[in-house]
N, C-alpha and C positions, 0 to 999 in steps of 0.2 A: 845695535839698535837701528831700526830702519828710518830712513828719511821720510818726512811727511810728504805724501803724494807719490811715493815710490812703492811699487809692489815688492814683496818679499820673494816673489817667484818671477824672475826676469823672463823665464821661458814659458810663462803662463799664457792663458788665453789672451789674444790680442784684442784691443778695443775695436768695437764696430762689428764684431762677428755676430751674425744673427743666430739666435737659438733655433735649432732644427725643429723644435716643437712648433714654433711660431710659423716657420715656413710650411710645415705640413698642415697646420690649421688653416693657413691661407689657401692651400690647394684644395682642402676639403670643404671649406665654407660655402662655395657656390653649390655644392651637392648636398648640403645639410638636410634640406627637406626630404629628398629622395632617400638618403641614408637612414633618416629616422623612420620613414615609412617602411623601408625594407626591414629594419630591426623589429618594428612592431608586427610586421607580417610574419617574420620568422618566429617571434615569440608566440604569436597566436597559433602557429602551426606546430608548436611543441618544442622548439629549439630552446633547451634549458639555458644555454649561455645568453642567448638574445633576451629570454624572459628575465633572467637575473639582471642584465644590463638595464632593461626598461624599468623593472621594479626598483632598482637602486636609484634611478634618476627620479622616479615618482615619489618614492618613500625612502629617503636616506636613512641609514642606520641611526637609531635614536641614541643620543648621548645621554649619559646619566644626569638627572637633574637633582639638585641638592636642596634640602630643606634644613640643613644643619644650622644650629644656632650656637654661636660661640661668643662669649663676652670678650671684651678687650683683654688682650694678654699683657701682663706686666712681669717685671722681674728680669733676670738674666736670660740670655738666649737659651741656655739649657733648661731653665725653669719654664720658659714659654713652650719649648719643645715637649717637655714632660707633660705640661697641661694639655697640649693637643693630643699627645699619645693616649693619655688617660681618658680623654673625651671620646677618642676612637674606640678604645677598649670598652668603655661604658655604653657605647651606642649613641652618644650625643652628637657625634660628628661622623659623617660618611667616611669610609676608608679612603676613597679617592680624594675627597676634600682635605682630609687630614694629611694625606701624603703630600698634597700640593702645599698645604700650609707649612709643613715641616721643611719641604724643599725651599719655600720662599724664606723661611727663617734662616736656613743654612746660607742661602745666597746673601741675605742681608747681613748676617754675621761676618761673612767674607768681606763684604763692602766696608763694614765698620773696621775690620781688622786692617784692611788695606789703607783706609783713611788714617787710622792711628799711626801705622808705620810711616806713612808719608809725613805726618806731623812730627814724629820723633826724629826722622832723618833730617828734616829741615832744621830742627832745633840743634841737632848735632853739627850740621854744616855751618850754622851761624856761630856756634861755639868755637869750631876749628878756625874759622875765618877771623876771629878776634885775636 
């Protein structure tokens, strides 16, 4: 077990090291207006890469929006998962939303399992100490 406040990787990145991306950004920042102008100029001249860069900044890729309706889930974790699955199959829940819900249920089940194990271990330790 690791000590609180100690890294598990003693040869890891030392504290205080500046991220190279921040250093590069600091170097580019004074030139930002000129760089943007050049990218736009290249895009207008037909440079496909510059055009894509400009368009990606103007119109980021749309993320799926959901209009799924799912009532409160009840029962065991497996029953809840099945309810979400059948709603996905039936078209009542978007596939991406359903996958997210099932993933969340899985993580919640792990948290509950961990909590239960901690409680059981604590009770066993109390019994052994008596």
